[in-house]
C-alpha positions, 0 to 999 in steps of 0.5 A, spaced: 914 621 601 916 616 606 917 610 602 919 608 595 917 601 591 916 599 583 911 596 580 911 591 574 905 589 570 910 583 568 909 583 560 913 577 556 912 577 548 916 572 544 920 578 540 928 578 540 928 584 542 925 582 549 928 579 555 922 577 558 920 571 552 916 567 557 911 567 562 917 563 566 922 568 564 917 574 567 916 570 574 923 568 574 925 576 573 920 578 578 922 575 583 930 577 582 928 585 581 924 584 588 932 582 591 936 586 587 931 592 589 931 590 596 939 591 596 939 597 593 934 600 599 927 600 596 921 599 600 917 595 595 915 590 590 908 590 587 906 586 581 900 588 577 895 582 576 891 581 569 888 576 566 887 573 558 894 576 557 901 575 556 902 578 563 902 577 571 896 573 573 895 569 579 899 573 584 899 568 590 905 564 588 910 570 586 908 574 592 910 567 596 917 566 592 918 573 593 917 573 600 922 567 601 927 570 598 927 577 602 927 579 609 924 586 610 922 589 602 913 590 602 910 585 597 904 587 593 899 588 588 897 593 584 891 590 584 888 584 584 881 584 580 876 582 585 871 580 579 875 574 578 876 572 586 872 567 590 874 571 597 874 565 601 880 561 597 883 567 596 884 569 604 887 562 604 892 563 599 894 571 602 894 568 609 899 563 607 903 568 603 903 573 608 906 568 614 911 566 608 914 573 608 913 573 615 907 579 615 910 584 609 904 583 604 900 589 601 895 588 597 892 592 592 885 589 590 879 593 585 873 592 582 878 591 576 878 594 569 877 592 562 881 586 560 883 582 554 876 579 553 869 580 554 866 579 561 872 574 563 869 574 570 864 569 566 869 564 564 872 564 571 865 562 574 862 568 576 856 573 574 853 579 577 846 578 581 841 580 578 840 588 578 847 588 580 854 590 576 860 587 575 863 593 579 858 591 584 860 584 584 868 586 585 865 590 592 861 585 594 868 580 593 871 585 596 867 585 603 867 578 604 874 577 603 875 583 608 870 580 613 874 573 612 880 576 614 879 579 621 879 572 623 873 571 627 869 564 626 863 563 622 863 556 619 859 551 623 864 545 626 862 538 624 860 534 630 865 528 628 870 531 625 876 527 622 882 531 627 880 535 633 876 542 633 878 549 637 871 550 640 866 555 637 865 556 630 871 556 625 875 561 620 879 560 615 887 557 615 892 559 615 890 565 619 895 571 618 894 576 624 894 584 621 893 583 614 887 585 614 890 592 616 894 592 609 889 591 604 889 597 599 883 599 595 886 602 587 880 607 587 878 610 579 874 615 582 873 619 588 866 616 589 871 609 590 876 613 594 871 615 599 868 608 599 874 605 601 876 610 607 869 607 609 871 600 609 878 601 612 882 600 606 888 603 604 888 607 598 892 606 591 892 611 585 895 610 579 896 614 573 889 613 571 882 616 574 876 618 571 876 624 568 872 629 574 874 635 573 877 636 566 884 638 571 890 637 570 891 629 573 895 630 578 891 636 581 885 630 580 889 625 584 890 630 590 883 632 590 881 624 590 887 623 595 884 628 601 876 626 600 879 620 601 883 622 607 877 626 610 873 620 609 877 616 613 877 621 619 869 621 619 869 614 619 873 614 626 878 609 624 884 609 629 890 608 625 893 612 620 892 610 613 897 610 608 896 612 600 900 610 594 901 613 588 904 610 581 909 614 576 913 612 570 919 616 572 926 615 568 932 619 571 937 621 565 944 619 567 947 615 561 946 613 554 941 607 555 937 612 559 937 617 554 937 612 548 930 608 551 926 615 554 929 621 552 924 621 547 919 622 554 921 629 555 915 634 557 910 629 556 903 631 558 896 627 561 892 623 555 885 622 555 881 616 553 876 612 554 875 605 559 869 604 557 864 607 552 861 611 558 867 613 562 872 619 561 878 617 563 885 621 564 892 618 563 898 622 568 904 624 564 910 620 564 917 623 566 924 623 563 930 628 565 936 629 567 936 629 575 935 636 577 930 638 572 926 631 574 927 634 581 924 640 580 918 637 575 916 632 581 916 637 586 910 640 583 906 633 582 900 634 587 898 628 587 905 625 589 906 631 594 899 628 598 902 620 598 906 617 602 908 611 598 911 612 591 910 606 586 916 606 580 913 603 574 919 599 571 919 597 564 920 589 565 921 587 558 928 590 558 931 586 564 933 585 571 939 590 570 937 595 567 930 596 572 934 594 578 939 600 574 933 605 573 930 604 581 938 605 583 938 612 579 932 614 582 933 612 589 940 615 589 940 622 584 932 623 585 928 621 592 933 624 597 931 631 594 923 629 595 924 627 602 925 620 602 930 618 608 
């Protein structure tokens, strides 16, 4: 395990039991948690993107703010739903945020998952072409996004521009060199992991995937990662790809930990349906004293296959507790798994 970061879904609720009662609370606390995680030595600060929900949505203002407040931690998403995105405008936003962060963005994108409303992307002005699905549309948006991130000119310049142009066709600005190689695809199946490899994207595999074999989640996830690496090699890419997995992992080291998560010991995978046609398997959570936790995580084949682990944090418990939970893993668990 080379890198460990956190992943926040950015929930908020006006409930008095929540430490994040508004969108402003969530955004500002997300920045503070990233700063705290960097000080603790974590490698990444990642954020989930959902629409029509009391969660983090438009990611680039947050990523830019985190980039301005930190100096070395990776800053990313897991994931942006490409069905909702204008890929050209997104490339400008991403380039700007990456330049502010000094080239630290790690953008996870995907075809998307079920949202809070029916066909929410239609409200954003998008619909699939004839004969295509919304998943096809999301992948097409991703392909356009990847293409323009290469920084090659494609737009015909005005012969009488307001300002002088460089020679040739124009590209989108600002362009951030190297960002194209820091795009990740959130794959829910083996086939989409292979598709991501062919397109030269890193792989994000979460705690949810299509149940393709009936085996334990971590076993299926490890097989997905191996299929991805084989497809990457076959595609002939010259750089080494990166692979992340996410897990809910809590080291029980004090009374707060035991009160919040002591009841989750011995968790099991869950089966559900993300749509009427797709049976999905949801990976278990981990909560135990450090020694027991280390032994459990050593048996997780998905973690063993990945180079990056993202710890999902309970952001509604506040920055201090989330920082504590990250520090507990980094201090008491991660070294035994080969981190640093």
